[in-house]
C-alpha positions in Angstrom: 106.3 -91.7 -65.7 109.0 -93.2 -67.9 112.0 -91.3 -69.0 113.7 -92.5 -72.3 117.1 -94.0 -71.9 119.7 -93.4 -74.7 122.6 -95.7 -75.4 125.3 -95.2 -78.0 127.1 -98.3 -79.5 130.0 -98.4 -81.9 129.9 -100.2 -85.3 133.3 -101.6 -85.9 132.7 -104.1 -88.7 130.2 -106.5 -90.1 129.8 -109.5 -92.4 129.5 -109.8 -96.1 129.1 -106.4 -97.9 129.5 -104.5 -94.6 132.8 -106.2 -93.6 134.7 -102.9 -93.4 131.8 -100.7 -92.0 132.4 -98.1 -89.3 130.0 -95.9 -87.5 127.7 -95.7 -84.5 124.2 -96.5 -83.4 122.0 -94.7 -80.9 119.2 -96.7 -79.2 116.5 -94.8 -77.4 113.8 -96.7 -75.3 110.5 -95.1 -76.1 108.3 -97.4 -74.0 108.9 -100.3 -71.6 106.3 -102.4 -69.8 107.6 -103.9 -66.6 104.8 -106.5 -66.3 105.3 -108.1 -69.7 108.9 -107.1 -70.5 107.8 -105.6 -73.8 109.7 -102.5 -75.1 109.6 -100.1 -78.1 113.1 -99.0 -79.0 114.0 -96.3 -81.6 117.3 -96.8 -83.5 119.4 -94.2 -85.3 122.3 -95.7 -87.3 125.2 -94.0 -89.0 127.3 -96.4 -91.0 130.2 -95.6 -93.4 131.4 -98.2 -95.8 134.5 -97.8 -98.1 
């Protein structure tokens, strides 16, 4: 049985219109196949732009 793995990553800037963006992103692995290396990952993103 596979247990989802959650990872949080910061957003500390970007390019173009999101140059001054700040926030965070949470990635949660929903499915991972060891044989083929395929994965399904769910992302939640909170970005603030001034």
